[in-house]
N, C-alpha and C positions, 0 to 999 in steps of 0.2 A: 195293602190296605184291607181293613176288615169290612165285610159286606153283611149287613143284617139279613138280606134276602137269602143268602146261602144258609145262614144259621136257621132261619125259619123253615126253609125247605128241608133241611137235613135233620131237624130236631125230632120229628116223629120216627124217622128211620133209626136214629141213634137210640131212642127210647126203646123201640121194639127189639133192636139187637142187644142192647144192654140187659133188658129184662129176660130175654131168652137165654143169654149166657149166664146170668145170675141164677136162674132156675136150674139150669143144667149143672152148674158148679155147686150149688147149695144142696143138691139132691144127695150128695155123699155124706152130709152131716146128719147122720141118722142115730148118733149116740152109740154106735157099735164100735167103730174104729176111730172116728174123729169127733172133736168138739164136745159140747156139753152133753151130759147123760142124765136123764130123769131118774130119780131114786125109786126103788121098789115097784117096778112095773109088773102088771099082772101077766102080760104076755108080750110077744115081740111087736104086735101092732100097737099095744098100749105104750110100749117103749118109744116107737117111732113118733106116734102122735103127741105124747106128752113132751118128748125131747124137743120137738119143733115148736110146740105151743109155748113152752117155758123158755126155750133158748133163743128164739127169734123175736125181734121187736116188730111193731106194727108195719113199719116201712118195708122191712125185709119180707114179711108175709105178703104184702101187696105186690112186691116185685116178683116173688115166686109164683103167685097166682097168675099175674099177667103174663109172665114168661112161659108158664105151662100152657096157657091159653094160646099164645102166639105159636108155640111149637106143636100144638095138637094137630092131628092128621088133617082135619078139615080146614084148618086155617094156616097151615105151614106155607103153602104157596101164596095165599092172599096177603099175608103179613110179613113173615120172616124173609122169604126169598125176595120179595119186592123191596124190603128195607135194605137187604144186602146189595141189591143192584143199585139202589139210590145212593148208598153210602160210598160205593166205589167209583 
C-alpha cells in the first residue's frame, strides 16, 4: 500500500540527493571531452562558461546550482549527509 506520509517525508532528501548527484555528474560536461562545445572561445574559462551557458537549459542550471550548494563544505553535513541517512 502506498503511503503519502512516506513520500512527503522522503521528498526533500530525494531532492537534495538527486541535485547533488546531478551537480557532480554534470561537472564533466565542460566541452573539452564530453557534450556540447561553444564555438570560438577566447580562453579555457570562456569555453567552460559559454559551453554550460549555451548547452544547459534553465532546469539543469538550477539543479547544478542547488547540488553545488548542497555539496559545499559548510553545508555537506547539514544537507547531504542528513538526506542520505533519511533515504536509507
